[in-house]
Each structure stands twice: as C-alpha cells, then as structure tokens.
DSSP file (Angstrom, degrees, kcal/mol; ACC not computed):
  #  RESIDUE AA STRUCTURE BP1 BP2  ACC     N-H-->O    O-->H-N    N-H-->O    O-->H-N    TCO  KAPPA ALPHA  PHI   PSI    X-CA   Y-CA   Z-CA
    1    1 A M              0   0    0      0, 0.0     5,-0.0     0, 0.0     0, 0.0   0.000 360.0 360.0 360.0 135.6    7.4   10.0   40.6
    2    2 A S     >  -     0   0    0      1,-0.1     4,-2.3     4,-0.0     5,-0.2  -0.242 360.0-111.1 -70.3 162.7    8.7   13.5   40.2
    3    3 A T  H  > S+     0   0    0      1,-0.2     4,-2.7     2,-0.2     5,-0.2   0.888 117.0  52.8 -62.4 -41.3    7.3   15.9   37.6
    4    4 A N  H  > S+     0   0    0      1,-0.2     4,-2.1     2,-0.2    -1,-0.2   0.907 111.1  46.2 -63.4 -41.6   10.4   15.8   35.4
    5    5 A K  H  > S+     0   0    0      2,-0.2     4,-2.5     1,-0.2    -1,-0.2   0.895 112.7  51.3 -66.6 -39.0   10.4   12.0   35.3
    6    6 A R  H  X S+     0   0    0     -4,-2.3     4,-2.5     2,-0.2    -2,-0.2   0.927 111.8  45.1 -65.5 -44.6    6.7   11.9   34.5
    7    7 A T  H  X S+     0   0    0     -4,-2.7     4,-2.5     2,-0.2    -1,-0.2   0.875 112.5  52.5 -68.2 -35.7    7.1   14.4   31.6
    8    8 A Y  H  X S+     0   0    0     -4,-2.1     4,-2.3    -5,-0.2    -2,-0.2   0.940 111.6  46.0 -61.5 -46.5   10.1   12.5   30.3
    9    9 A W  H  X S+     0   0    0     -4,-2.5     4,-2.7     2,-0.2    -2,-0.2   0.887 112.1  51.1 -64.9 -39.6    8.1    9.2   30.4
   10   10 A Q  H  X S+     0   0    0     -4,-2.5     4,-2.4     2,-0.2    -1,-0.2   0.908 110.7  48.7 -64.0 -42.1    5.1   10.9   28.7
   11   11 A D  H  X S+     0   0    0     -4,-2.5     4,-2.0     2,-0.2    -2,-0.2   0.901 112.0  49.8 -62.9 -40.5    7.4   12.3   26.0
   12   12 A N  H  X S+     0   0    0     -4,-2.3     4,-2.3     2,-0.2    -2,-0.2   0.931 112.2  46.5 -63.7 -46.6    8.9    8.8   25.5
   13   13 A L  H  X S+     0   0    0     -4,-2.7     4,-2.7     1,-0.2    -2,-0.2   0.865 109.6  54.3 -65.5 -36.1    5.5    7.1   25.3
   14   14 A R  H  X S+     0   0    0     -4,-2.4     4,-2.2     2,-0.2    -1,-0.2   0.911 110.2  47.1 -62.9 -41.9    4.2    9.8   22.9
   15   15 A L  H  X S+     0   0    0     -4,-2.0     4,-2.5     2,-0.2    -2,-0.2   0.908 112.4  48.9 -65.9 -42.8    7.2    9.0   20.6
   16   16 A V  H  X S+     0   0    0     -4,-2.3     4,-2.7     2,-0.2     5,-0.2   0.914 111.0  50.6 -64.1 -42.6    6.7    5.3   20.9
   17   17 A R  H  X S+     0   0    0     -4,-2.7     4,-2.2     2,-0.2    -2,-0.2   0.916 110.7  49.6 -60.8 -43.2    3.0    5.7   20.1
   18   18 A F  H  X S+     0   0    0     -4,-2.2     4,-2.2     2,-0.2    -2,-0.2   0.938 112.9  46.0 -61.0 -47.7    3.8    7.8   17.0
   19   19 A C  H  X S+     0   0    0     -4,-2.5     4,-2.5     1,-0.2    -2,-0.2   0.895 112.9  49.9 -64.2 -40.5    6.4    5.3   15.7
   20   20 A L  H  X S+     0   0    0     -4,-2.7     4,-2.5     2,-0.2    -1,-0.2   0.852 108.8  53.0 -67.2 -33.5    4.0    2.3   16.3
   21   21 A T  H  X S+     0   0    0     -4,-2.2     4,-2.7     2,-0.2    -2,-0.2   0.933 111.0  45.7 -65.4 -45.9    1.2    4.2   14.5
   22   22 A I  H  X S+     0   0    0     -4,-2.2     4,-2.6     1,-0.2     5,-0.3   0.927 113.0  51.2 -61.4 -44.4    3.5    4.7   11.5
   23   23 A W  H  X S+     0   0    0     -4,-2.5     4,-2.7     1,-0.2     5,-0.4   0.920 111.9  46.7 -57.7 -46.1    4.6    1.1   11.7
   24   24 A F  H  X>S+     0   0    0     -4,-2.5     5,-2.0     2,-0.2     4,-1.7   0.922 112.8  48.5 -64.1 -45.7    1.0   -0.1   11.8
   25   25 A V  I  <>S+     0   0    0     -4,-2.7     5,-2.5     3,-0.2     6,-0.2   0.924 116.9  41.8 -62.4 -44.8   -0.2    2.1    8.9
   26   26 A V  I  <>S+     0   0    0     -4,-2.6     5,-0.9     3,-0.2    -2,-0.2   0.941 124.9  32.6 -70.2 -47.3    2.7    1.1    6.6
   27   27 A S  I  <5S+     0   0    0     -4,-2.7     4,-0.3    -5,-0.3    -3,-0.2   0.968 134.7  21.0 -79.2 -52.6    2.8   -2.7    7.4
   28   28 A F  I  X>S+     0   0    0     -4,-1.7     5,-2.4    -5,-0.4     4,-1.4   0.916 129.5  42.6 -84.0 -45.2   -0.8   -3.5    8.0
   29   29 A G  I  4XS+     0   0    0     -5,-2.0     5,-3.3     3,-0.2    -3,-0.2   0.983 127.6  25.8 -66.7 -59.3   -2.6   -0.7    6.3
   30   30 A F  I  4<S+     0   0    0     -5,-2.5    23,-0.2     3,-0.2    -3,-0.2   0.868 127.3  45.9 -74.5 -37.1   -0.6   -0.4    3.1
   31   31 A G  I  4<S+     0   0    0     -5,-0.9    -3,-0.2    -4,-0.3    -1,-0.2   0.735 133.2   6.3 -81.3 -23.3    0.6   -4.0    3.0
   32   32 A I  I ><5S+     0   0    0     -4,-1.4     3,-0.5    -5,-0.1     4,-0.3   0.703 129.2  39.5-125.1 -56.9   -2.7   -5.7    3.7
   33   33 A L  I 3 <S+     0   0    0     -5,-2.4     3,-0.3     1,-0.2    -3,-0.2   0.908 126.0  30.6 -70.8 -43.0   -5.8   -3.5    3.9
   34   34 A L  T 3><S+     0   0    0     -5,-3.3     4,-2.8    -6,-0.2     5,-0.3   0.201  85.0 110.6-102.1  15.6   -5.1   -1.1    1.1
   35   35 A V  H <> S+     0   0    0     -3,-0.5     4,-1.9     1,-0.2    14,-0.3   0.882  77.9  50.2 -61.9 -39.2   -3.1   -3.5   -1.1
   36   36 A D  H  4 S+     0   0    0     -3,-0.3     4,-0.4    -4,-0.3    -1,-0.2   0.898 113.4  45.5 -67.1 -39.4   -5.8   -3.7   -3.8
   37   37 A V  H >4 S+     0   0    0      1,-0.2     3,-1.1    -4,-0.2    -2,-0.2   0.924 115.6  46.5 -67.5 -44.6   -6.2    0.0   -4.0
   38   38 A L  H >< S+     0   0    0     -4,-2.8     3,-1.6     1,-0.2    10,-0.8   0.779 100.5  67.8 -70.4 -26.0   -2.4    0.6   -4.1
   39   39 A N  T 3< S+     0   0    0     -4,-1.9    -1,-0.2     1,-0.3    -2,-0.2   0.672  86.7  69.3 -68.4 -15.2   -2.0   -2.2   -6.7
   40   40 A Q  T <  S+     0   0    0     -3,-1.1     2,-0.5    -4,-0.4    -1,-0.3   0.659  91.7  71.8 -74.0 -15.4   -3.8    0.0   -9.2
   41   41 A I    <   -     0   0    0     -3,-1.6     7,-2.9    -4,-0.2     2,-0.4  -0.872  69.5-165.0-103.0 131.4   -0.8    2.3   -9.2
   42   42 A Q  E     -A   47   0A   0     -2,-0.5     2,-0.5     5,-0.2     5,-0.2  -0.961   8.6-173.9-119.5 135.1    2.4    1.1  -10.8
   43   43 A I  E >  S-A   46   0A   0      3,-2.5     3,-1.4    -2,-0.4    -2,-0.0  -0.982  79.8 -12.5-126.0 118.4    5.9    2.6  -10.4
   44   44 A G  T 3  S-     0   0    0     -2,-0.5    -1,-0.1     1,-0.3     3,-0.1   0.801 128.6 -56.4  63.2  29.1    8.6    1.3  -12.6
   45   45 A G  T 3  S+     0   0    0      1,-0.2     2,-0.4     0, 0.0    -1,-0.3   0.499 115.3 112.5  82.8   3.4    6.4   -1.6  -13.6
   46   46 A V  E <  S-A   43   0A   0     -3,-1.4    -3,-2.5     4,-0.0    -1,-0.2  -0.923  72.8-116.4-113.5 133.6    5.8   -2.8  -10.1
   47   47 A R  E  >  -A   42   0A   0     -2,-0.4     4,-2.2    -5,-0.2    -5,-0.2  -0.465  21.0-135.5 -66.5 135.6    2.4   -2.6   -8.4
   48   48 A L  H  > S+     0   0    0     -7,-2.9     4,-2.6   -10,-0.8    -9,-0.3   0.854 101.7  54.5 -65.3 -37.4    2.6   -0.2   -5.4
   49   49 A G  H  > S+     0   0    0    -14,-0.3     4,-2.1    -8,-0.3    -1,-0.2   0.924 110.6  46.0 -62.0 -44.5    0.7   -2.5   -3.0
   50   50 A F  H  > S+     0   0    0      2,-0.2     4,-2.2     1,-0.2     5,-0.3   0.907 111.5  53.0 -62.9 -41.9    3.1   -5.4   -3.7
   51   51 A W  H  X>S+     0   0    0     -4,-2.2     4,-3.1     1,-0.2     5,-3.1   0.924 110.1  47.0 -61.7 -45.1    6.1   -3.0   -3.3
   52   52 A F  I  <>S+     0   0    0     -4,-2.6     5,-1.8     3,-0.2    -1,-0.2   0.900 113.2  49.4 -63.3 -40.1    4.8   -1.8    0.1
   53   53 A A  I  <5S+     0   0    0     -4,-2.1    -1,-0.2   -23,-0.2    -2,-0.2   0.856 124.5  28.3 -66.9 -34.2    4.2   -5.3    1.3
   54   54 A Q  I  <5S-     0   0    0     -4,-2.2    -2,-0.2    -5,-0.2    -3,-0.2   0.893 141.0  -4.0 -96.8 -46.2    7.6   -6.6    0.2
   55   55 A Q  I  X5S+     0   0    0     -4,-3.1     4,-2.3    -5,-0.3    -3,-0.2   0.723 116.1  68.4-122.2 -35.4   10.1   -3.7    0.4
   56   56 A G  I  ><S+     0   0    0     -5,-3.1     4,-2.4     1,-0.2    -4,-0.2   0.877 101.0  51.4 -60.7 -39.2    8.4   -0.4    1.3
   57   57 A S  H  ><S+     0   0    0     -5,-1.8     4,-2.2    -6,-0.3    -1,-0.2   0.870 108.3  52.2 -67.1 -34.9    7.6   -1.6    4.8
   58   58 A I  H  > S+     0   0    0     -3,-0.2     4,-2.2     2,-0.2    -2,-0.2   0.928 110.5  47.7 -65.7 -44.5   11.2   -2.6    5.4
   59   59 A Y  H  X S+     0   0    0     -4,-2.3     4,-2.3     1,-0.2    -2,-0.2   0.908 111.5  51.2 -61.5 -41.2   12.4    0.9    4.3
   60   60 A A  H  X S+     0   0    0     -4,-2.4     4,-2.4    -5,-0.2    -1,-0.2   0.892 108.6  51.7 -63.7 -38.9    9.9    2.5    6.5
   61   61 A F  H  X S+     0   0    0     -4,-2.2     4,-2.0     2,-0.2    -1,-0.2   0.907 109.8  48.7 -64.3 -42.2   11.1    0.4    9.5
   62   62 A V  H  X S+     0   0    0     -4,-2.2     4,-1.9     2,-0.2    -2,-0.2   0.918 111.8  49.1 -64.7 -42.7   14.7    1.4    8.9
   63   63 A V  H  X S+     0   0    0     -4,-2.3     4,-2.6     1,-0.2    -2,-0.2   0.902 109.7  53.0 -62.3 -40.5   13.7    5.1    8.7
   64   64 A L  H  X S+     0   0    0     -4,-2.4     4,-2.9     2,-0.2    -2,-0.2   0.874 105.7  54.1 -63.0 -37.5   11.7    4.7   11.9
   65   65 A I  H  X S+     0   0    0     -4,-2.0     4,-2.2     2,-0.2    -1,-0.2   0.946 112.8  41.9 -61.9 -48.3   14.7    3.2   13.7
   66   66 A F  H  X S+     0   0    0     -4,-1.9     4,-2.4     2,-0.2    -2,-0.2   0.889 115.0  51.1 -67.3 -38.3   16.9    6.2   12.8
   67   67 A Y  H  X S+     0   0    0     -4,-2.6     4,-3.2     2,-0.2     5,-0.3   0.930 110.7  48.8 -63.3 -45.1   14.0    8.7   13.5
   68   68 A Y  H  X S+     0   0    0     -4,-2.9     4,-2.7     1,-0.2     5,-0.2   0.920 112.0  48.3 -61.7 -44.5   13.4    7.1   16.9
   69   69 A A  H  X S+     0   0    0     -4,-2.2     4,-1.6    -5,-0.2    -1,-0.2   0.922 115.9  44.0 -63.1 -43.9   17.1    7.2   17.8
   70   70 A W  H  X S+     0   0    0     -4,-2.4     4,-1.5     2,-0.2    -2,-0.2   0.947 116.9  44.8 -65.2 -48.7   17.4   10.9   16.7
   71   71 A R  H  X S+     0   0    0     -4,-3.2     4,-2.3     1,-0.2    -2,-0.2   0.870 110.8  53.9 -67.6 -36.4   14.2   12.0   18.4
   72   72 A M  H  X S+     0   0    0     -4,-2.7     4,-2.8    -5,-0.3    -1,-0.2   0.858 105.6  53.6 -67.1 -34.0   14.9   10.1   21.6
   73   73 A S  H  X S+     0   0    0     -4,-1.6     4,-2.2    -5,-0.2    -1,-0.2   0.873 108.6  50.3 -66.8 -34.5   18.3   11.9   21.9
   74   74 A V  H  X S+     0   0    0     -4,-1.5     4,-2.1     2,-0.2    -2,-0.2   0.922 112.2  46.6 -65.3 -43.9   16.5   15.2   21.5
   75   75 A V  H  X S+     0   0    0     -4,-2.3     4,-1.5     2,-0.2    -2,-0.2   0.909 111.4  52.3 -64.4 -42.4   14.1   14.2   24.3
   76   76 A D  H  <>S+     0   0    0     -4,-2.8     5,-3.3     1,-0.2     4,-0.5   0.927 111.1  46.3 -59.3 -46.1   17.0   13.0   26.5
   77   77 A K  H ><5S+     0   0    0     -4,-2.2     3,-0.8     1,-0.2    -1,-0.2   0.881 109.0  55.3 -65.2 -37.8   18.8   16.3   26.1
   78   78 A A  H 3<5S+     0   0    0     -4,-2.1    -1,-0.2     1,-0.2    -2,-0.2   0.807 115.7  38.4 -65.2 -28.8   15.6   18.3   26.8
   79   79 A H  T 3<5S-     0   0    0     -4,-1.5    -1,-0.2    -3,-0.3    -2,-0.2   0.348 115.2-112.1-104.0   5.2   15.2   16.4   30.1
   80   80 A G  T < 5S+     0   0    0     -3,-0.8    -3,-0.2    -4,-0.5    -4,-0.1   0.848  79.4 125.2  70.8  34.4   18.9   16.3   31.0
   81   81 A V      < +     0   0    0     -5,-3.3    -4,-0.2    -6,-0.2     2,-0.1  -0.396  32.8 150.7-119.5  53.0   19.2   12.6   30.6
   82   82 A T        -     0   0    0     -6,-0.2    -9,-0.0    -5,-0.1     0, 0.0  -0.481  45.2-145.5 -87.3 157.4   22.1   12.4   28.1
   83   83 A E              0   0    0      1,-0.2    -1,-0.1    -2,-0.1   -10,-0.0   0.313 360.0 360.0-100.2   6.5   24.6    9.6   27.9
   84   84 A D              0   0    0      0, 0.0    -1,-0.2     0, 0.0    -2,-0.0   0.493 360.0 360.0 -65.9 360.0   27.5   11.9   26.9
C-alpha cells in the first residue's frame, strides 16, 4: 500500500475511533453507567440521566453523523480523494 493510501486510511480510522468513543461515552457511559450520578441533576424538571438515556444520546448520534460527514470531507480533500 502506498504511503498516501496508508495515511488516508490511518486518518479515516482515527476519525472512526474518535466518533465511536464519543458514541460509547454518551450511550453507555451517560445512559447506563453514570445514570444515577446524572439523575441527581435536573434540567427543566427532567433528571439528566434519564434525558441522556432517552433523548440526549439520539441528539449526540445525529451530531456525530454530521461531524463525521464534514470531517471526512476535510480528510478526503487533504488526500485528494474528493467526489467533486
């Protein structure tokens, strides 16, 4: 594999690892492991742990989708692999 392809693939994997880490922290960490701690905080009358488990993780996933698409286009342009 050429150096350019290898660095492109490494950049891609680094981005995927970052997104999966955020996904894990928000869904498993906030929604399951830290739910009791977060439930001590209330915002608008709703316990924060419950909110993360039910809605916060969904919002985080949508933000991650847009972030991944934007960041991957930056990586593509940096390596000359654009779809334009």
